[in-house]
C-alpha positions as CSV (number, residue, x, y, z in Angstrom):
1,M,-0.1,0.1,-0.2
2,H,1.0,3.1,-1.2
3,E,1.9,6.3,1.0
4,T,0.4,9.3,0.2
5,I,2.0,12.5,0.8
6,S,0.2,16.0,1.5
7,L,0.3,19.2,-1.1
8,D,0.3,20.9,2.7
9,I,3.4,19.3,3.2
10,L,4.9,19.9,-0.4
11,Y,3.9,23.2,-0.6
12,A,5.5,24.2,3.5
13,N,8.5,22.5,1.8
14,E,9.3,24.6,-1.1
15,R,8.3,28.1,1.7
16,V,10.9,27.0,4.3
17,P,13.5,28.7,2.5
18,D,11.8,32.4,2.5
19,E,10.4,32.2,5.6
20,L,14.2,30.8,7.3
21,Y,15.5,34.0,5.0
22,T,12.7,36.5,6.0
23,L,14.0,35.6,9.5
24,V,17.3,35.9,9.0
25,Q,17.1,39.2,7.1
26,N,14.5,40.8,9.7
27,G,17.1,40.1,12.5
28,L,14.3,37.6,14.7
29,S,16.5,35.5,16.1
30,S,14.2,33.5,18.3
31,Q,11.9,32.4,15.7
32,L,15.1,31.6,13.9
33,D,16.0,29.0,16.0
34,V,13.0,27.0,16.6
35,R,12.4,27.1,12.9
36,L,15.7,25.4,12.7
37,S,14.6,22.8,15.5
38,E,11.2,22.0,14.0
39,L,13.2,21.2,10.9
40,S,14.2,17.7,10.2
41,N,17.4,18.7,7.8
42,P,18.3,22.5,8.7
43,I,21.6,21.9,7.5
44,E,20.1,21.5,3.8
45,Y,19.0,24.6,4.4
46,L,21.7,26.7,5.4
47,T,23.9,25.4,3.1
48,A,22.1,26.3,-0.1
49,L,23.1,29.2,-2.1
50,S,20.3,31.4,-3.0
51,W,19.8,34.7,-4.8
52,H,18.3,37.7,-4.2
53,G,18.2,40.2,-6.8
54,Q,21.5,40.6,-8.1
55,Q,23.0,38.7,-5.0
56,R,23.7,34.9,-4.5
57,L,23.7,34.4,-1.1
58,S,23.4,31.4,2.2
59,L,21.9,32.4,5.4
60,L,24.8,33.3,7.5
61,M,26.1,35.7,4.2
62,V,22.7,37.0,4.3
63,A,23.1,38.3,8.6
64,A,26.6,39.1,7.8
65,L,25.4,41.5,5.5
66,N,23.0,43.3,7.8
67,G,25.2,42.8,11.4
68,F,23.1,40.2,13.1
69,N,25.3,39.5,15.4
70,E,23.1,36.7,17.1
71,I,21.5,35.3,14.0
72,V,25.0,34.1,12.9
73,R,24.8,32.3,16.7
74,V,21.8,30.8,16.0
75,L,23.4,29.7,12.6
76,F,26.6,28.2,14.1
77,A,24.0,26.4,16.9
78,H,21.9,24.3,13.8
79,C,24.9,23.9,11.2
80,D,28.8,23.2,11.4
81,P,30.3,26.1,11.6
82,K,33.3,25.0,8.9
83,Q,30.2,24.8,6.5
84,Q,28.8,27.7,6.3
85,V,32.0,30.0,6.5
86,E,33.6,28.3,3.9
87,L,30.7,28.9,1.5
88,K,31.5,31.7,-1.2
89,G,28.3,33.6,-3.0
90,R,27.9,36.8,-5.0
91,M,27.4,40.1,-3.4
92,V,27.3,43.9,-4.2
93,I,29.1,46.5,-2.5
94,S,27.9,49.0,-5.4
95,D,25.5,50.1,-8.0
96,E,29.6,49.6,-9.7
97,E,30.6,45.9,-8.1
98,H,30.0,42.9,-6.9
99,I,31.9,40.6,-5.7
100,D,31.9,37.2,-6.8
101,G,33.2,34.2,-4.9
102,A,32.1,35.9,-0.8
103,T,32.1,34.1,1.9
104,A,30.2,35.6,4.7
105,L,33.6,37.1,6.3
106,Y,33.8,39.1,3.2
107,C,30.3,40.0,3.6
108,A,31.0,41.0,7.5
109,C,33.8,43.6,6.8
110,Y,32.9,45.3,3.6
111,R,29.3,46.2,5.0
112,T,32.2,47.1,7.8
113,H,29.9,44.6,10.7
114,F,33.1,43.8,12.3
115,T,31.9,42.5,15.5
116,V,29.8,39.4,13.3
117,A,33.3,39.7,11.5
118,Q,35.1,38.7,15.0
119,T,32.6,35.7,15.6
120,L,32.7,34.2,12.0
121,L,37.1,34.0,12.7
122,E,37.0,33.0,16.0
123,L,33.5,31.9,16.9
124,G,33.5,30.2,13.2
125,H,37.1,29.7,12.6
126,A,36.7,31.8,9.4
127,N,39.7,31.5,6.4
128,V,41.2,34.8,6.8
129,N,43.0,33.9,3.7
130,Q,40.3,32.8,1.8
131,S,40.3,35.2,-1.8
132,T,37.6,35.1,-4.3
133,H,36.9,34.1,-8.1
134,K,38.1,37.3,-9.4
135,D,41.0,37.9,-6.9
136,S,41.7,34.5,-6.8
137,T,44.9,34.7,-5.0
138,Y,44.5,37.3,-2.4
139,P,43.7,37.1,1.2
140,L,41.3,40.0,2.3
141,L,44.5,42.0,3.6
142,I,45.7,42.3,0.2
143,H,41.9,42.6,-1.2
144,A,40.7,45.3,1.2
145,S,43.9,47.3,0.4
146,M,44.2,47.1,-3.3
147,R,40.4,49.1,-2.9
148,N,41.2,51.5,-0.5
149,R,39.4,50.1,2.4
150,L,41.2,51.2,5.8
151,D,38.5,50.2,7.9
152,I,39.0,47.1,7.2
153,V,42.5,46.6,7.1
154,H,42.3,48.6,10.5
155,F,40.2,45.8,11.7
156,L,42.2,42.5,10.6
157,V,45.2,44.1,12.0
158,E,44.4,45.6,15.2
159,N,43.0,42.4,16.2
160,G,46.1,40.2,14.8
161,Y,44.0,38.8,12.5
162,S,46.6,39.6,9.5
163,D,50.4,40.3,9.3
164,V,51.2,43.6,6.9
165,N,54.7,41.5,6.0
166,E,53.6,37.8,6.0
167,T,50.3,38.4,4.4
168,K,51.0,37.9,0.7
169,S,49.3,37.5,-2.4
170,D,49.4,33.2,-3.5
171,D,51.0,33.4,-7.0
172,R,54.6,34.7,-8.3
173,D,54.6,37.9,-7.1
174,K,53.4,37.9,-3.7
175,C,52.8,41.4,-3.2
176,T,52.0,42.6,0.0
177,A,49.4,45.3,1.3
178,L,51.8,47.9,1.1
179,I,52.2,46.7,-2.7
180,W,48.9,47.1,-3.6
181,A,48.0,50.0,-1.8
182,A,50.8,52.5,-2.9
183,F,49.9,50.8,-6.5
184,R,46.6,52.2,-6.4
185,G,47.8,55.6,-4.6
186,H,45.7,54.9,-1.1
187,S,48.4,57.4,0.9
188,M,46.3,57.2,4.3
189,L,46.1,53.1,4.0
190,V,49.8,54.0,2.8
191,K,50.5,55.5,5.9
192,Y,48.8,52.9,8.0
193,L,50.7,50.5,7.2
194,I,54.1,51.6,7.3
195,E,53.1,53.1,11.2
196,K,52.6,49.3,11.6
197,G,55.9,48.3,10.1
198,A,54.6,47.0,6.5
199,D,58.2,46.7,5.0
200,M,58.6,49.8,2.9
201,N,61.5,48.6,0.9
202,Y,60.0,44.9,0.4
203,S,60.4,43.4,-3.3
204,C,57.8,41.5,-4.8
205,D,59.3,37.5,-5.7
206,N,58.5,38.0,-9.6
207,T,61.7,39.6,-11.8
208,D,58.8,40.4,-14.9
209,L,57.1,43.0,-12.5
210,I,58.0,46.1,-14.3
211,A,57.6,48.1,-10.7
212,P,58.5,45.4,-7.9
213,T,58.5,47.6,-4.3
214,P,56.8,50.1,-3.1
215,L,58.1,53.5,-4.1
216,T,58.3,52.2,-7.4
217,C,54.6,51.6,-7.9
218,A,53.7,54.4,-6.8
219,T,55.9,56.0,-8.8
220,L,55.0,54.5,-12.0
221,R,51.5,55.3,-11.2
222,G,51.9,59.0,-10.7
223,H,50.1,58.7,-7.5
224,A,53.1,61.4,-5.9
225,E,51.3,61.9,-2.6
226,S,51.5,58.1,-1.6
227,V,55.4,58.8,-3.1
228,R,55.9,61.6,-0.3
229,V,54.5,59.3,2.4
230,L,57.3,56.6,1.7
231,Y,59.5,58.9,0.6
232,D,59.0,60.8,4.6
233,A,59.4,57.3,5.9
234,G,62.5,56.7,4.9
235,A,61.8,54.6,1.7
236,N,65.1,53.4,-0.7
237,T,64.9,56.0,-3.3
238,N,67.9,54.2,-5.2
239,V,65.1,51.7,-6.8
240,K,64.9,51.1,-10.3
241,D,62.4,49.3,-12.2
242,K,62.8,46.4,-14.3
243,Y,64.3,48.1,-17.0
244,G,66.5,49.4,-14.8
245,N,65.1,53.1,-15.0
246,T,65.4,55.2,-12.0
247,L,62.5,56.8,-9.9
248,L,62.4,60.1,-12.0
249,K,62.7,58.2,-15.4
250,M,59.9,56.4,-14.4
251,A,57.4,59.4,-13.8
252,A,59.2,60.8,-16.4
253,K,57.7,58.0,-19.0
254,N,54.7,58.3,-17.4
255,K,54.0,62.0,-17.5
256,A,53.9,62.0,-13.8
257,V,54.9,65.7,-13.5
258,S,53.2,66.2,-9.9
259,V,55.6,63.3,-8.6
260,I,58.7,65.2,-10.4
261,N,57.9,68.2,-8.7
262,L,57.9,66.6,-5.8
263,F,61.5,64.9,-6.8
264,L,63.2,67.7,-7.5
265,E,61.5,70.2,-4.6
266,R,62.4,66.8,-1.9
267,S,66.2,67.0,-3.3
268,I,65.9,63.4,-4.1
269,N,66.5,64.8,-7.9
270,T,68.5,67.3,-8.7
271,V,67.2,69.7,-11.7
272,E,70.3,68.0,-13.9
273,D,68.8,65.2,-13.5
274,L,65.9,66.2,-15.1
275,E,67.0,67.5,-18.0
276,L,69.2,64.7,-18.9
277,V,66.0,62.1,-18.5
278,A,64.1,64.4,-20.9
279,C,67.2,64.3,-23.1
280,S,67.4,60.7,-23.5
281,F,63.6,61.0,-25.2
282,I,65.2,63.3,-27.3
283,N,67.8,60.9,-30.4
284,I,68.4,60.2,-33.6
285,S,65.1,57.2,-33.9
286,S,62.9,59.5,-31.7
287,S,59.7,59.9,-33.1
288,M,58.0,63.5,-33.1
289,V,55.6,62.6,-30.0
290,Q,58.5,61.2,-27.9
291,M,60.6,64.8,-28.5
292,H,58.2,66.5,-27.8
293,G,57.7,64.8,-24.2
294,G,61.2,65.5,-23.2
295,L,60.4,69.3,-24.1
296,E,57.6,68.8,-21.8
297,L,60.5,67.7,-19.4
298,L,62.8,70.5,-20.2
299,R,59.5,72.9,-19.6
300,V,59.0,71.4,-16.3
301,A,62.5,71.9,-15.8
302,I,62.9,75.6,-16.6
303,Q,60.2,76.3,-13.8
304,H,62.0,74.6,-11.8
305,R,64.9,77.1,-12.5
306,E,62.8,80.1,-12.2
307,S,61.0,79.5,-9.6
308,M,64.2,78.3,-7.1
309,D,66.1,81.0,-9.2
310,I,68.5,78.5,-10.1
311,P,70.7,79.3,-13.3
312,K,72.2,77.7,-16.0
313,V,76.0,78.2,-17.2
314,C,75.6,77.3,-20.5
315,I,78.6,76.3,-23.0
316,P,79.6,78.6,-25.4
317,S,77.9,78.5,-28.3
318,V,80.6,76.0,-31.2
319,V,80.1,75.4,-35.1
320,A,79.6,72.1,-34.2
321,Y,76.7,73.5,-33.1
322,D,75.7,75.5,-35.6
323,F,76.2,78.2,-33.4
324,E,72.9,77.5,-31.7
325,Q,72.9,78.3,-27.3
326,E,70.8,75.9,-25.0
327,C,67.2,76.8,-24.5
328,Q,66.6,79.5,-21.7
329,T,62.5,79.7,-21.7
330,V,60.0,78.2,-22.5
331,D,58.7,80.3,-25.3
332,E,62.5,79.2,-26.7
333,L,61.5,75.8,-26.2
334,D,58.0,76.2,-27.7
335,S,59.8,77.9,-30.8
336,I,62.2,74.7,-31.4
337,K,59.5,72.5,-30.8
338,D,58.7,71.5,-35.0
339,N,62.2,70.9,-35.8
340,R,63.7,68.0,-35.2
341,D,67.6,68.5,-36.0
342,R,67.2,71.5,-32.9
343,M,65.3,69.5,-30.8
344,L,69.0,66.8,-31.7
345,I,71.4,69.9,-30.7
346,E,69.3,71.1,-27.6
347,M,70.0,67.4,-26.6
348,L,73.3,67.5,-27.1
349,L,74.1,71.1,-25.9
350,V,72.3,70.0,-22.4
351,R,74.0,67.0,-21.9
352,E,77.6,68.6,-22.8
353,R,76.8,71.2,-20.3
354,I,76.1,68.6,-17.5
355,L,78.5,65.8,-18.4
356,L,81.5,67.2,-19.5
357,P,82.1,68.3,-15.9
358,P,82.0,65.5,-14.2
359,K,83.8,63.5,-17.3
360,D,80.9,60.9,-18.0
361,E,81.4,59.3,-21.5
362,T,78.2,58.2,-21.9
363,L,78.0,61.9,-23.2
364,M,79.7,60.2,-26.1
365,R,77.2,57.9,-28.0
366,P,74.6,60.1,-29.0
367,L,76.7,63.0,-30.3
368,L,78.2,60.0,-32.2
369,D,74.8,58.8,-33.7
370,Y,74.5,62.5,-34.6
371,G,77.2,62.7,-37.3
372,D,76.1,59.3,-38.5
373,V,72.9,60.5,-39.5
374,L,74.4,63.5,-40.8
375,V,76.8,61.1,-42.9
376,N,73.9,59.1,-44.2
377,R,72.2,63.1,-45.1
378,G,75.2,64.0,-47.2
379,E,75.7,66.8,-45.0
380,F,79.7,65.3,-44.8
381,D,81.1,69.4,-43.9
382,K,78.6,69.1,-40.5
383,C,79.5,66.1,-39.4
384,L,83.1,66.3,-39.6
385,Y,83.1,70.2,-37.4
386,L,80.4,67.9,-35.1
387,W,83.5,65.0,-34.1
388,V,86.1,67.4,-34.4
389,H,84.4,68.9,-31.6
390,A,83.8,65.5,-30.4
391,F,87.8,64.2,-30.4
392,Y,88.5,67.0,-28.6
393,L,85.3,65.9,-26.0
394,Y,87.0,62.8,-25.6
395,Q,90.6,65.1,-25.1
396,Q,89.1,66.5,-22.3
397,M,87.6,63.4,-20.7
398,E,91.2,61.8,-20.7
399,L,89.6,59.2,-23.2
400,D,90.9,56.9,-25.6
401,T,90.4,58.7,-28.9
402,I,90.3,57.0,-32.2
403,L,90.5,58.5,-35.7
404,H,89.0,56.0,-37.5
405,R,85.2,57.8,-37.9
406,F,87.1,60.3,-39.9
407,V,88.7,57.3,-41.8
408,W,85.8,56.5,-43.2
409,L,84.2,59.7,-43.1
410,F,86.5,60.4,-45.8
411,C,85.7,57.5,-47.9
412,K,82.1,58.4,-48.0
413,M,82.7,61.6,-49.1
414,M,84.7,60.0,-52.3
415,T,81.9,57.4,-52.7
416,A,79.8,60.0,-53.1
417,N,82.2,62.4,-55.2
418,Q,82.6,64.7,-52.2
419,T,85.6,67.4,-52.9
420,I,87.6,66.6,-49.7
421,P,88.4,70.1,-48.2
422,A,92.1,70.0,-47.9
423,K,92.3,72.5,-45.0
424,R,89.8,70.6,-43.0
425,F,91.5,67.0,-44.2
426,V,94.6,68.5,-42.4
427,Q,92.7,69.8,-39.6
428,V,92.0,66.1,-39.2
429,C,95.0,64.8,-40.1
430,R,97.3,67.0,-37.5
431,L,94.8,65.1,-34.3
432,T,97.9,62.7,-34.9
433,F,99.6,64.8,-32.9
434,E,97.2,65.6,-29.8
435,P,98.4,63.8,-26.2
436,S,95.5,61.6,-26.2
437,Q,96.8,60.0,-30.1
438,N,100.2,59.8,-28.4
439,K,99.9,55.8,-27.2
440,Y,101.5,53.8,-29.8
441,N,99.1,51.4,-30.7
442,D,97.9,48.9,-34.0
443,D,94.6,50.9,-34.6
444,N,96.1,54.3,-33.7
445,I,99.1,53.8,-36.0
446,G,96.9,51.8,-38.4
447,N,94.6,55.2,-38.9
448,E,97.5,57.4,-39.5
449,L,98.3,55.4,-42.4
450,C,95.1,55.3,-43.6
451,L,95.1,58.9,-44.0
452,V,98.2,58.8,-45.7
453,V,96.5,57.2,-48.5
454,L,93.5,59.1,-48.7
455,A,96.0,61.8,-48.2
456,A,97.3,60.6,-52.0
457,E,94.3,60.8,-53.6
458,I,93.0,64.1,-52.2
459,L,96.5,65.3,-53.6
460,E,95.5,64.7,-57.0
461,Q,91.6,66.6,-56.7
462,Q,91.3,68.7,-59.1
463,G,91.4,73.0,-57.8
464,I,93.6,71.9,-54.7
465,T,96.7,74.8,-54.1
466,R,100.1,74.6,-53.8
467,E,99.9,75.4,-50.3
468,E,97.1,73.0,-49.6
469,Q,99.6,70.6,-51.0
470,S,102.4,72.0,-49.3
471,S,100.0,71.4,-46.1
472,I,99.6,67.9,-46.5
473,C,103.1,67.0,-47.5
474,C,104.3,68.6,-44.3
475,W,102.1,66.9,-42.2
476,I,103.9,63.3,-43.5
477,N,106.7,64.5,-42.9
478,D,105.7,65.7,-39.3
479,L,104.2,62.3,-39.2
480,C,107.4,60.5,-40.5
481,R,109.5,61.6,-38.1
482,Q,107.7,60.2,-35.1
483,R,109.0,56.6,-36.4
484,R,105.3,55.3,-34.4
485,R,105.1,51.6,-34.5
486,T,103.2,48.9,-33.5
487,L,103.3,46.4,-31.0
488,D,104.9,43.9,-33.2
489,G,107.0,46.2,-34.2
490,Q,105.9,47.5,-37.9
491,T,105.9,50.9,-38.8
492,L,104.2,53.1,-41.7
493,L,106.8,51.5,-44.8
494,H,105.8,48.0,-43.3
495,L,102.2,48.2,-43.0
496,C,102.4,50.1,-46.1
497,V,103.7,47.2,-48.5
498,N,102.3,44.4,-46.3
499,E,99.6,42.3,-47.9
500,Q,98.5,41.5,-43.7
501,T,97.4,45.0,-43.5
502,N,94.6,44.3,-44.8
503,K,93.0,41.8,-42.5
504,R,93.4,44.6,-39.6
505,L,90.9,46.7,-41.7
506,E,88.2,43.6,-41.7
507,W,85.9,45.6,-38.5
508,R,85.8,48.5,-40.6
509,R,82.9,49.2,-42.6
510,R,83.4,47.5,-46.3
511,D,82.9,51.6,-47.9
512,T,86.2,52.1,-45.7
513,I,87.9,49.2,-47.4
514,S,86.8,49.7,-50.6
515,F,89.1,52.3,-50.5
516,L,92.0,51.6,-48.6
517,K,93.8,47.8,-50.1
518,F,97.0,47.1,-49.1
519,P,100.2,46.4,-50.6
520,N,99.2,50.5,-51.5
521,A,101.9,51.8,-54.0
522,S,100.8,55.5,-53.8
523,G,100.7,55.6,-49.9
524,L,104.3,53.9,-50.7
525,R,105.2,56.8,-52.8
526,L,103.8,59.3,-51.1
527,L,105.9,57.9,-47.5
528,L,109.2,58.0,-49.6
529,A,108.7,61.9,-51.3
530,C,107.5,63.6,-47.9
531,G,109.1,61.8,-45.6
532,Y,112.3,60.1,-46.8
533,R,114.4,61.6,-44.4
534,W,113.0,60.2,-41.6
535,L,112.8,56.8,-42.6
536,D,115.0,53.7,-42.0
537,L,113.9,51.9,-45.0
538,D,116.2,48.8,-43.5
539,V,113.8,48.8,-40.4
540,V,113.0,45.6,-39.0
541,E,109.5,44.0,-37.5
542,W,110.3,42.3,-33.9
543,L,108.6,38.8,-34.8
544,D,110.4,37.5,-37.7
545,G,113.0,40.5,-38.0
546,N,111.4,41.3,-41.7
547,T,112.2,44.2,-43.6
548,P,109.3,46.3,-45.5
549,L,111.1,44.6,-48.9
550,H,111.3,40.7,-47.5
551,L,107.8,41.8,-46.7
552,I,106.5,42.6,-50.3
553,C,109.0,39.5,-51.6
554,C,106.8,37.1,-49.4
555,G,103.7,38.4,-50.1
556,S,101.8,40.0,-53.2
557,E,105.4,40.6,-55.2
558,D,104.3,44.4,-56.4
559,Q,107.0,45.0,-58.7
560,E,105.2,48.5,-58.7
561,I,106.2,48.8,-55.2
562,I,110.1,46.7,-55.3
563,E,111.1,49.1,-57.7
564,L,109.9,52.2,-55.5
565,L,111.8,50.2,-52.5
566,V,114.9,49.6,-54.1
567,N,115.0,52.9,-56.3
568,A,115.2,54.8,-52.5
569,R,118.1,52.5,-52.2
570,V,117.0,49.9,-49.1
571,H,119.4,47.0,-48.5
572,I,118.6,43.8,-50.6
573,D,120.7,41.7,-48.9
574,C,119.2,42.0,-45.4
575,V,118.8,38.8,-43.6
576,N,115.8,37.9,-41.7
577,A,115.8,35.6,-38.5
578,Y,115.0,32.9,-40.7
579,R,119.0,33.7,-42.5
580,K,116.8,34.7,-45.5
581,T,117.1,37.6,-47.7
582,P,113.9,38.8,-49.8
583,V,115.1,37.4,-52.7
584,D,115.2,34.0,-51.2
585,Y,111.4,34.5,-51.3
586,V,110.4,36.1,-54.8
587,E,109.4,33.1,-57.2
588,N,108.5,35.7,-60.2
589,E,111.4,35.0,-62.0
590,M,111.7,38.7,-64.0
591,T,111.2,39.7,-60.2
592,R,114.5,38.1,-59.1
593,A,116.1,39.1,-61.9
594,F,115.5,42.6,-61.4
595,L,116.7,41.8,-57.6
596,M,119.7,40.0,-58.4
597,S,120.5,42.8,-60.9
598,K,120.6,45.2,-58.2
599,L,122.9,43.1,-56.1
600,T,126.0,42.9,-58.9
601,P,128.3,44.1,-58.0
602,P,128.5,43.2,-54.5
603,H,129.4,46.1,-52.0
604,L,132.2,45.8,-49.8
605,K,130.6,46.9,-47.0
606,C,128.3,44.6,-47.1
607,L,130.1,41.7,-47.2
608,C,132.3,42.3,-44.4
609,A,129.2,42.6,-41.7
610,R,128.0,39.6,-43.4
611,V,131.5,38.2,-42.5
612,I,131.1,39.5,-38.9
613,A,127.7,38.7,-38.3
614,N,128.6,35.2,-39.4
615,K,131.3,34.4,-37.5
616,R,129.6,36.1,-33.7
617,L,132.5,38.6,-33.3
618,D,132.6,40.3,-30.8
619,T,131.2,43.8,-31.9
620,S,131.0,45.6,-28.1
621,I,133.6,47.7,-28.6
622,L,132.5,49.0,-31.3
623,G,129.4,50.6,-29.6
624,P,126.4,49.2,-27.8
625,P,123.7,47.1,-30.2
626,S,121.8,50.4,-31.3
627,S,124.8,52.2,-32.9
628,V,124.9,52.2,-36.2
629,I,127.4,49.7,-37.7
630,N,126.3,47.5,-35.4
631,A,123.0,47.7,-36.3
632,F,124.0,47.6,-39.8
633,I,126.2,44.4,-39.1
634,S,122.7,42.5,-37.4
635,L,120.7,42.9,-40.9
636,H,123.4,41.2,-42.5
637,G,122.9,37.8,-39.7
638,G,122.7,39.2,-36.9
639,L,118.5,38.2,-35.9
640,L,119.3,35.1,-36.4
641,R,117.0,33.0,-34.8
642,E,118.7,30.2,-32.4
643,T,117.1,27.6,-33.1
644,D,118.9,28.1,-36.1
645,N,122.2,28.3,-35.4
646,D,122.0,24.8,-33.7
């Protein structure tokens, strides 16, 4: 026989959730207690979530939202608190915001019912680190900090439910409440957290974060008041973002003028620091928008100088910068905003004023880059003035100077069929005698030889005057007089006739190499013509004891160069460290015959020197090894390697 269920009972069960909701919503704790006692399955209703408008709530959440502490206790009495406090629903914070995944604790706290919140935590053992659906890795302390709920933060911290340093996001970042408060610009909250011992210099674990500390966060977002609070509390101002940007540059990139002004007012940065940051936005690859951003920062700098009566000592006008002067007023800045080149020059002027006195070598890169731009536009003369100026800046800063850029520039001019002004060319050549060029190294002497080779081309230019020709020859004469050598003992003559010199040029730009081929007859001819009296034609390099004639004979065997050397009266019978004369290396029969013809008849002094060298006679009584006679004897066999004498 089947049991019959009354329809009244079914309808009664359907009405239970609404009855319970009404009792909870109205705070009727006694009636709620009685009604729950009447139910055979109260847990089913106390662990259920129901929609009430835009909110999805449990009965405990309803009680928490309304601040009914007695109701909470009644609900706990009829169902294990753990089953209720972990339920996640949906609560509305405002017309614009709701929290999905909110627990009863969130409901109580966000409605400022902290007595209920305390009951949930202490009696219900609610999890204070429980997260919501959207912010799935953020404990309540950080969730509240993000939303500037100082009251919630105060409740959690003052009662010891959360620790300002130990409570962190459960993700790669490991953010603290202070990180988020600073990022959102909640300055009062920032101040409170610092007062409670929050680590002002804490850095998030995730190295991919752009701004990992409270101060970098506040700066990045342009929150001047939060920056002020952190600075006044002693936060480290030397921190940088992921990309190595300083606080000032971060603020500048985000156009946070209020933060920039704060840095200046508190002397965290100087106006010169700001001007340098402004210049970083103005370079050869910058868009006009970026350049205008740099000008805006320079505008702030000028205004700060005016307000604080800080004078600007500008550098003298020079031809390298088109005789332009650095802008002194906002109106002057506005007048250059549509002129890209003028803005670049402004950047160079500012940087030189600031970076030259401390000899900061970062001054040079933008200047050299601008020269490259001028070359690519065919404005060679402007570039020449600029790089000569750069040379002297290098020298003022006591940095090594290299002339390879000038060699490249002259080669570019030749490629473009541009006449190289002889006067300007000699001006550059004379730089070889500057103090910074006195270090005898391979690069310096290599550049000097390149200039000699280019000089041979310039001397052939139409319209060159005798005076200009004379000035070029005079420079070559003075250069030969220096008798400079590479680290392995090669002279200008060695390098000029040595095929291996081409390898020394491999690192240079291709449009340079095409004009500089070695052995080079025109360069050699010029050296012999202009510097003959200073040249030691039979000088040996230090590795293998080769003379220039040895090198050409064992290399390309260039007939023209061999004849130039022989006609200049080199010694053909000199012996290198391997007991070989230049003739021993010659393979071409015509060249060999030419050289042999010059050996007949042999010179008596050469024969005598060879005998003395071969017999190892003591010549110390003739003078030191460097004396003329001993050097002559060495050329005829005194350079033999010890292994060759066994």
